N, C-alpha and C positions, 0 to 999 in steps of 0.2 A: 495342953499345948499339942501333945501328940495326936489327940483326937481331932483337933482343928486341922492339923497338917494332913491327916488321913482323909478328912472330909473334903479338903481342898483338892487333893490328888484325885479322889473319887469323882469330884465334879468335873475335873479336866478330862479324865478318862471317859466319863459319860458324854461329854460334849464331843469328844473325838469319835466315839462310836455313833453318835447321832448324826454327825456331819460327814462321816466316811473319811475323815482325815483331810478334808479340803476346807480352806477358810476363805474369807472374803477379801483376799488380796487381788492385785492385778499385775500382769506382766505384759510389757510391750517390747517389741523387737524392732531394731532399726539397723540399716546397713551402715549407719554412722551415728554418733551420739545424738540422742533426741533432745529437743529444746525443753528446758525446765525453767521454772520461775525461781525467785530468791529462796524459797523454802525447799526447793528440790522437787516440787510437784510438776507433773507434765503439763505443758501449755497446750493450747488448741493446735498450734502449729506442730508441736512435737507429737501430739496424738495423730494428726493427719499424716505425718511422715512414717508412722509405724507400719510394719509389713508382717506378713505371715509366710513369706517366701524369701529365701536368700540364695543368690547366685554364687556359684563356686568361682574361685580365682582361676585364671587360665591354667589349663592342665587338669582341672577337676580333682585336685588333691586336698583342697582346704576351703572352708566356709567361715568367713569372719563376720561377726555381728556385735551389736551393742544391746545389752539387756537393761531395761529400766523396770524395776519392780516397786510397786506400792505394797508394802508388807501389811499383813493383818496386824491390828493393834495388839494382839496377844503374842506376837513374835518376841522371843526372849533373847537377852544377851547370851552369846555363846556361839559355837560353830554353826555356820550356815553352809548349806550345800546346794550346788546347782546339779540337778540330775536330768539326764536325757533318757526318755523311755521309747522303746520300740515295741510294737505289738507283734506277738507271735502266737498263733493258734488261739487267738482271742484273749491272750493274757499279756499285760504290760510288763516288760522286762527292762531292768536298768541296763542301758548300754554304755553309759558314761556318767562319771560322778567327779565333781571337783569341789574341794573343801575351801572355805574362807573362814579360818579359825578366829579372826579378830572382829567378827560382827558385833557391833555395839548396841544392837536393838533399834537402829534408826528406822524411821518410817519409810524412807525412800532409799533404794539401793541401785547404783549404776555399776555395771560390770561389762568389760569387753571380753568376748569369748570367741575362740576359734575351734572349730571341729575339723578333724583331719581324717583323711581316707583310711589311714592305717588303724584308726580306732573302730573301723567297721562301717563307716558312713559312706553313702554313695548317692549319685544323682538320682532323683525320683523318689527318694524316701520321704515319708511324712512321719515326724517324731513329735513328742511332747517334751517341752522344757519346763522345769518346775524349780522354784526355790523352796527348799525343805529344811526342816529341823527335826531332831529326835526329841520327842516329848513323851515321857512316861513309857519309854520302850517302843513307841510307835513313830513311824515317819509321817510327819504332817506337812502337807503342801500349802505353804502360805500364799503362793501365787503361781500361776501356770499359763502356758499358751501353746497352741499347736505351731509347728514349723515344717515347711516343705523345703527340701534341699534341691536346688535346681542345678542343671549342668551349666557350664560357662558358655556365654554367647560369643566369646572371643575365639575366632578360629585359631587352631594351633598352627604355628609357623612350620613350614616343611623343613625337614632335616637337610643340612648342607651336605652335598655329595662330595666326596674326596676327588681331586683331579685324577683323571685316568693316567696310568703309567704309559711310558713310551711304547708304541706298537699296539695300544689297545683302542685308540680312538680312530675315527674315520680319516683324519688328516694324515696320521702315520701310515695307514694302509694305502692311501692315495700316493704318498711319497714313495713307498716301497714299490708300487706298481710302476711309477714313472722311472724309478731307477732300473727296474727290470727291462723296460722298453728301451732305455738308453743303452744298456749293455748289449741288448740284441741288435740295435742299430750299429753299434761300434764293432761288432764281430765281423771278421773277414768273410767274404762270400765263399760258398763251397766251390771246390776245384771243378773246372770244366771237364766234361766227359772226353776220354781219349778217342781220337779218330779211328774209324774202322779200318782194318788192314786191307790192302788191295786184293782183288780176286786172284786166285791161284790159276796159272795157265800151265797145262801139261806140256812137257817137252816132246812127247810122242807125236809123230806125224799123223795128221788126219783126225786127232782127238782134241776137241775144244771143250774145255770145262768152264768156260766163262771168259770174260774180257772182250776186246774189240774183234771185229771180223778180220781175216787174213788180207794182206794188201793185194790190189788188183793185178800188179805185175807178176805176182807169183802164179796167179791163175792163168795168165796169158802164156807164161813159159810152159806150164804144164800142158796147155792145149796145143801149143806148137809141137812139143815133143810127141804128142799122141798122133798128130797128123803125119809126122815123119815115119813113124813106125808103120802106119797103114800103107804109105807109099812104098 
C-alpha cells in the first residue's frame, strides 16, 4: 500500500516537472459576472464579454473584476488561491495572494476580486492572475490569464474652494475703495490762504517805499513855495 502511494506521488511530481506546474485550465476576466449555462460553463456570450484590461474606478485607487475559471480536472478539494504576479528583472514575483479555503473541487469557479492601489498596483501595469493550489510542495497553476490595469477614464471632479473671507475678494476691495472716496468727498475743504498785508509806506518826507503816488495838490503847494522864495 505504501509502495502504491509513493508511486502515485512520484507520478504527480513527474507530471508537475514535465508541465512546469501549469495545467490545462482556463481563466476569463470580466468587468461584471460572465454569462454561464446551467452547468456553470461559460457561454459564447460570456466568452465574448471577457476582457484582458480592466479600468480603475474614479480616483485610480481600485480595480474591480469578476473571475471565471475552468479548473483542470486534477484540481483537488482543499485551499484554493488567487495569485497576482508582477515581473521584475525577468522573474515573476507574487504581488498579491488571496485564499479560498472552502474549495470543493468544482470544475468551474466564479470569484469577484478587487485590487487596490495600496497593495502596490498602479495604472499601466500588466500582471498575471492565476488560480493555484499547493501540490506535493509545489505551486500548481490550474488556470491563468494576463491582465492590464488601466487608469480611469472618468475625469476627477475639481475640489471645491472655500469661500473667501471678508476683505479677500475683489468685491470687498471695491467696497473699501468706494468708502475711501466717500470719506474724501465728505472732508471739509482746506482753509483759504490769508490775504497779503498792505505795502509799507515810510513816514519820512521824500522817501517812497511803495504804495500810491503823492497827491497832486501837495506837488502844487511845493511848487508855489519855491517860486515865492525866488521872488
